[in-house]
PLY file of the C-alpha trace (Angstrom):
ply
format ascii 1.0
element vertex 363
property float x
property float y
property float z
element edge 362
property int vertex1
property int vertex2
end_header
123.30 165.00 -61.92
123.06 168.43 -63.64
124.68 171.85 -63.19
123.36 175.30 -62.33
121.77 176.73 -65.44
120.54 173.31 -66.68
116.81 172.64 -66.71
114.91 169.53 -65.58
111.21 169.46 -66.46
108.46 166.88 -66.12
106.39 166.97 -69.31
103.79 164.38 -68.29
103.43 160.90 -66.86
106.85 159.36 -66.36
108.55 161.47 -69.06
111.07 164.18 -68.23
113.23 166.53 -70.27
116.72 167.61 -69.29
118.09 170.66 -71.15
121.85 171.27 -71.02
122.47 174.68 -72.64
126.13 174.94 -71.62
127.19 171.71 -73.28
130.28 172.05 -75.48
131.07 168.38 -76.13
128.62 165.70 -77.23
130.45 163.18 -75.04
129.42 165.21 -72.00
125.76 164.51 -72.84
126.54 160.81 -72.60
128.24 161.34 -69.23
125.20 163.16 -67.84
122.85 160.50 -69.25
124.89 157.75 -67.55
124.77 159.66 -64.25
120.97 160.01 -64.46
120.47 156.34 -65.32
122.69 155.26 -62.41
120.98 157.64 -59.96
117.51 156.45 -60.90
118.59 152.79 -60.82
119.75 153.05 -57.18
117.45 151.04 -54.88
114.70 153.00 -53.18
113.34 151.81 -49.82
109.64 152.45 -49.21
107.65 150.88 -46.36
110.15 148.07 -45.95
110.26 147.19 -49.68
113.25 147.70 -51.96
112.12 149.19 -55.27
114.10 149.54 -58.49
113.35 151.88 -61.41
114.82 151.58 -64.89
115.09 154.64 -67.11
115.68 155.12 -70.84
117.11 158.30 -72.31
117.07 159.72 -75.83
119.51 162.50 -76.72
119.00 165.13 -79.43
121.65 167.81 -80.11
120.94 171.42 -81.15
121.14 172.41 -83.98
122.16 169.15 -85.72
119.01 167.26 -84.68
116.64 170.22 -84.84
116.67 173.99 -84.72
113.20 174.26 -83.16
112.16 173.06 -79.67
109.38 170.82 -81.03
111.77 169.12 -83.45
114.39 168.54 -80.75
111.79 167.09 -78.37
110.36 164.82 -81.06
113.77 163.50 -82.07
114.84 162.98 -78.46
111.61 161.01 -77.97
112.38 158.86 -81.02
115.87 158.16 -79.65
114.36 157.28 -76.26
112.06 154.78 -77.96
115.13 153.05 -79.43
116.78 152.95 -76.02
113.65 151.27 -74.60
113.55 148.82 -77.52
117.14 147.83 -76.73
116.10 146.76 -73.25
115.99 150.00 -71.26
118.43 151.20 -68.66
120.48 152.93 -71.36
120.65 156.01 -73.56
120.60 156.48 -77.32
121.63 159.40 -79.52
119.18 160.43 -82.25
120.08 159.37 -85.81
118.20 160.25 -89.04
117.56 156.56 -89.69
115.48 156.50 -86.51
113.22 159.20 -87.97
112.69 157.10 -91.09
111.84 154.05 -88.98
109.46 156.12 -86.83
107.74 157.47 -89.95
107.31 153.93 -91.27
105.82 152.83 -87.94
103.46 155.79 -87.98
102.33 155.05 -91.54
101.91 151.35 -90.74
99.90 152.18 -87.61
97.53 154.33 -89.66
97.21 151.59 -92.30
96.41 149.04 -89.58
93.67 151.33 -88.27
92.16 151.53 -91.77
92.44 147.76 -92.14
90.53 147.26 -88.88
87.78 149.64 -89.99
87.65 148.12 -93.47
87.74 144.50 -92.21
90.74 143.75 -94.40
92.23 140.98 -92.24
91.52 137.34 -93.05
92.15 134.21 -91.06
93.98 131.09 -92.24
94.42 127.75 -90.50
97.49 125.51 -90.27
96.93 121.89 -89.23
98.58 120.17 -86.30
99.28 116.52 -87.03
99.43 113.63 -84.56
102.87 112.01 -84.49
101.17 108.72 -83.68
98.91 108.18 -86.69
99.13 111.27 -88.94
95.60 112.47 -88.24
94.85 116.17 -87.91
94.44 116.81 -84.19
93.92 120.56 -84.38
94.63 123.81 -86.21
96.29 127.10 -85.38
94.44 130.24 -86.48
96.80 132.69 -88.20
95.93 136.26 -89.23
96.79 137.41 -92.75
96.64 140.92 -94.22
96.13 140.80 -98.02
97.09 143.80 -100.16
95.53 145.14 -103.36
98.39 143.74 -105.49
97.83 140.20 -104.19
100.75 140.24 -101.75
100.50 139.90 -97.98
102.07 141.94 -95.18
103.75 139.52 -92.80
102.28 139.24 -89.28
105.86 139.56 -87.98
105.74 143.14 -89.32
102.26 144.37 -88.48
101.52 142.52 -85.21
104.36 144.18 -83.20
103.33 147.62 -84.53
99.68 146.89 -83.69
100.82 146.05 -80.15
102.99 149.17 -79.84
100.22 151.48 -81.09
97.43 149.94 -79.00
95.61 148.47 -82.00
96.13 144.78 -81.21
92.98 144.47 -79.08
90.37 144.89 -81.87
92.42 142.60 -84.14
92.64 139.90 -81.46
88.96 140.25 -80.56
88.06 139.79 -84.24
90.34 136.74 -84.55
88.82 135.15 -81.46
85.26 135.61 -82.69
86.23 134.46 -86.20
87.67 131.24 -84.77
84.58 130.54 -82.65
82.34 131.20 -85.67
84.39 128.83 -87.82
84.17 126.08 -85.21
80.40 126.61 -85.14
80.29 126.27 -88.94
82.30 123.04 -88.86
79.95 121.68 -86.23
76.88 122.45 -88.35
78.45 120.91 -91.46
79.33 117.69 -89.65
83.07 118.19 -90.03
85.18 116.19 -87.53
85.56 118.34 -84.43
89.15 119.32 -83.69
90.31 122.27 -81.60
91.56 125.52 -83.10
94.26 127.48 -81.28
94.14 131.27 -81.04
97.15 133.40 -80.11
96.85 135.82 -77.21
99.12 138.85 -77.26
101.01 139.86 -74.12
98.83 142.97 -73.98
95.62 140.92 -74.10
96.89 138.51 -71.51
97.59 141.30 -69.02
93.86 142.11 -68.94
92.08 140.33 -66.12
88.93 140.13 -68.31
90.51 137.88 -70.96
89.03 134.67 -69.50
85.58 136.26 -69.63
86.17 137.27 -73.27
87.05 133.67 -74.18
84.02 132.35 -72.32
81.70 134.82 -74.07
83.06 133.90 -77.50
82.36 130.17 -77.14
78.93 130.82 -75.61
77.92 133.13 -78.47
78.97 130.48 -80.98
77.36 127.64 -79.03
80.46 125.43 -79.13
82.24 123.31 -76.55
84.99 125.27 -74.73
87.37 122.36 -75.32
87.37 123.18 -79.04
89.13 126.48 -78.34
92.82 126.29 -77.50
94.84 129.24 -76.21
98.46 129.92 -77.21
100.68 132.53 -75.61
104.41 133.18 -75.58
106.79 132.76 -72.66
107.42 136.50 -72.66
103.71 137.28 -72.39
103.34 134.70 -69.67
106.29 135.81 -67.54
105.71 139.58 -67.78
103.49 139.20 -64.70
103.77 135.62 -63.37
101.46 136.20 -60.40
98.62 137.43 -62.60
99.39 134.66 -65.12
98.75 131.95 -62.54
95.33 133.40 -61.73
94.24 133.97 -65.34
95.46 130.62 -66.66
93.66 128.71 -63.91
90.48 130.60 -64.81
90.88 129.74 -68.51
91.58 126.11 -67.63
88.46 125.95 -65.47
86.45 126.97 -68.54
87.60 123.73 -70.20
90.09 125.22 -72.68
93.59 123.84 -73.18
96.63 126.11 -72.98
99.88 125.96 -74.96
103.14 127.90 -74.54
104.31 129.07 -77.97
107.97 129.45 -79.05
109.11 127.51 -75.98
112.83 127.80 -75.29
113.30 131.25 -76.81
112.16 133.35 -73.86
113.05 133.37 -70.18
110.98 130.57 -68.69
110.88 130.08 -64.96
110.61 126.37 -64.25
109.35 127.25 -60.77
106.30 128.92 -62.35
105.98 126.39 -65.17
105.20 123.62 -62.70
102.53 125.80 -61.03
100.72 126.76 -64.23
97.94 124.68 -65.81
99.80 124.28 -69.11
98.71 121.46 -71.42
101.22 121.81 -74.26
104.67 123.17 -75.03
105.40 124.25 -78.62
109.02 123.78 -79.63
110.14 126.85 -81.58
110.88 126.35 -85.27
114.44 127.66 -84.79
115.28 124.48 -82.85
113.42 122.12 -85.21
115.09 123.48 -88.36
118.46 121.76 -87.78
117.58 118.83 -85.51
118.96 116.31 -88.03
122.25 118.16 -88.59
122.99 120.06 -85.34
123.61 118.01 -82.21
122.87 120.99 -79.94
119.44 121.62 -81.46
118.67 117.90 -81.31
119.62 117.85 -77.62
117.45 120.91 -76.88
114.43 119.33 -78.62
114.92 116.05 -76.73
115.23 117.96 -73.44
111.98 119.88 -74.07
110.13 116.66 -74.96
111.42 114.96 -71.80
110.62 117.97 -69.58
107.11 118.30 -70.98
106.30 114.62 -70.51
107.62 114.63 -66.94
105.24 117.55 -66.25
102.37 115.67 -67.99
102.29 118.06 -70.95
102.07 117.31 -74.64
104.69 118.61 -77.09
104.13 120.27 -80.47
107.04 120.84 -82.86
106.44 123.79 -85.18
108.21 124.65 -88.41
108.43 121.02 -89.59
109.64 121.10 -93.20
111.23 117.73 -94.08
110.63 114.01 -93.82
113.88 113.65 -91.86
112.54 116.03 -89.20
109.29 114.06 -89.05
111.19 110.79 -88.56
113.30 112.30 -85.75
110.27 113.74 -83.93
108.21 110.55 -84.25
111.12 108.41 -83.05
111.75 110.62 -80.02
108.19 110.83 -78.72
106.98 114.24 -79.92
103.17 114.27 -79.72
102.15 116.71 -82.48
103.80 118.37 -85.47
103.01 121.52 -87.42
104.64 122.92 -90.54
104.69 123.21 -94.31
105.77 119.57 -94.69
102.14 118.73 -94.03
100.39 121.92 -95.14
100.87 125.65 -95.22
98.19 127.79 -93.56
95.00 127.45 -95.64
91.55 129.02 -95.94
88.65 127.67 -93.89
87.24 125.77 -96.89
90.63 124.20 -97.57
90.91 123.29 -93.88
87.60 121.41 -94.14
89.00 119.60 -97.18
92.08 118.53 -95.21
89.91 117.20 -92.39
87.82 115.15 -94.80
90.83 113.86 -96.71
92.13 111.66 -93.90
95.50 111.20 -92.17
98.90 112.29 -93.48
101.54 109.67 -94.26
104.30 109.77 -91.65
106.57 107.25 -93.35
0 1
1 2
2 3
3 4
4 5
5 6
6 7
7 8
8 9
9 10
10 11
11 12
12 13
13 14
14 15
15 16
16 17
17 18
18 19
19 20
20 21
21 22
22 23
23 24
24 25
25 26
26 27
27 28
28 29
29 30
30 31
31 32
32 33
33 34
34 35
35 36
36 37
37 38
38 39
39 40
40 41
41 42
42 43
43 44
44 45
45 46
46 47
47 48
48 49
49 50
50 51
51 52
52 53
53 54
54 55
55 56
56 57
57 58
58 59
59 60
60 61
61 62
62 63
63 64
64 65
65 66
66 67
67 68
68 69
69 70
70 71
71 72
72 73
73 74
74 75
75 76
76 77
77 78
78 79
79 80
80 81
81 82
82 83
83 84
84 85
85 86
86 87
87 88
88 89
89 90
90 91
91 92
92 93
93 94
94 95
95 96
96 97
97 98
98 99
99 100
100 101
101 102
102 103
103 104
104 105
105 106
106 107
107 108
108 109
109 110
110 111
111 112
112 113
113 114
114 115
115 116
116 117
117 118
118 119
119 120
120 121
121 122
122 123
123 124
124 125
125 126
126 127
127 128
128 129
129 130
130 131
131 132
132 133
133 134
134 135
135 136
136 137
137 138
138 139
139 140
140 141
141 142
142 143
143 144
144 145
145 146
146 147
147 148
148 149
149 150
150 151
151 152
152 153
153 154
154 155
155 156
156 157
157 158
158 159
159 160
160 161
161 162
162 163
163 164
164 165
165 166
166 167
167 168
168 169
169 170
170 171
171 172
172 173
173 174
174 175
175 176
176 177
177 178
178 179
179 180
180 181
181 182
182 183
183 184
184 185
185 186
186 187
187 188
188 189
189 190
190 191
191 192
192 193
193 194
194 195
195 196
196 197
197 198
198 199
199 200
200 201
201 202
202 203
203 204
204 205
205 206
206 207
207 208
208 209
209 210
210 211
211 212
212 213
213 214
214 215
215 216
216 217
217 218
218 219
219 220
220 221
221 222
222 223
223 224
224 225
225 226
226 227
227 228
228 229
229 230
230 231
231 232
232 233
233 234
234 235
235 236
236 237
237 238
238 239
239 240
240 241
241 242
242 243
243 244
244 245
245 246
246 247
247 248
248 249
249 250
250 251
251 252
252 253
253 254
254 255
255 256
256 257
257 258
258 259
259 260
260 261
261 262
262 263
263 264
264 265
265 266
266 267
267 268
268 269
269 270
270 271
271 272
272 273
273 274
274 275
275 276
276 277
277 278
278 279
279 280
280 281
281 282
282 283
283 284
284 285
285 286
286 287
287 288
288 289
289 290
290 291
291 292
292 293
293 294
294 295
295 296
296 297
297 298
298 299
299 300
300 301
301 302
302 303
303 304
304 305
305 306
306 307
307 308
308 309
309 310
310 311
311 312
312 313
313 314
314 315
315 316
316 317
317 318
318 319
319 320
320 321
321 322
322 323
323 324
324 325
325 326
326 327
327 328
328 329
329 330
330 331
331 332
332 333
333 334
334 335
335 336
336 337
337 338
338 339
339 340
340 341
341 342
342 343
343 344
344 345
345 346
346 347
347 348
348 349
349 350
350 351
351 352
352 353
353 354
354 355
355 356
356 357
357 358
358 359
359 360
360 361
361 362
């Protein structure tokens, strides 16, 4: 793919650098990048198996993107990250805005590390309400990161960065233990026992030891495994379906229920869905938002409810905000509902208050 006088170097792991000193037109860099991507993407036959490799390329131009080798390499790496974020199998030219975004990610990663060390994260709980009688049938544990000025950094901002920088594991381990401890407290205080769902990241779920971690948490707290519910996304589930089958069966054998979060937004395989010990499907809030005004969203929600019930699963609708949405979901057989119509995520003491208050009015 390159000419005499060009340099190809492996700098470690699966990262390579291609240096094109005779380049006189930026468009030629794109041509070479496309050639490399196509060459690497060609099927490779090894021991009777056909293997495919996807590559991502970042391009930095001298001297516009850096006059020093270290600067050029760093900026090419930043551009490569963007190519990977866009799905891989492509190239991306460096742009100054990428550097700003990378700096923000770096600063956020360092702040997350300090927050872990300083135990700055807190856990809130949002109730799940039975569509049959309005009683609270569970909670979802949600991590919050309070700031000195009283504001909060959204989980949608810090969780992806924690995953990218390898800092999600200590946060998730803390959240799991916090949930088990809270269930233990409710048990001691005679609060009605309802399960609390914890979210597993895709990174956590890829570890074969995750079932053992869940088992250890409930044993340390001395609570019934059935009080701990596990939620994971379709993407996390389908990143390694074979491993998912094994891990989920192990978790199910422990007595914990399993829910698929944000159902309908990923790339579900129905072939795997029927093989997995899934107890609940959570309809993503993006479908629930317009169910009373958008016929397509209403049809999607009805299809998910029907599919789940055929597969003997329960259905939770999240993001419920209005009485009209409640009426639609109740009428069409949804099992559980979650959203600010009933309650925002609250502290553990406020969650106890909700449990003792009694059922919500569904009328």
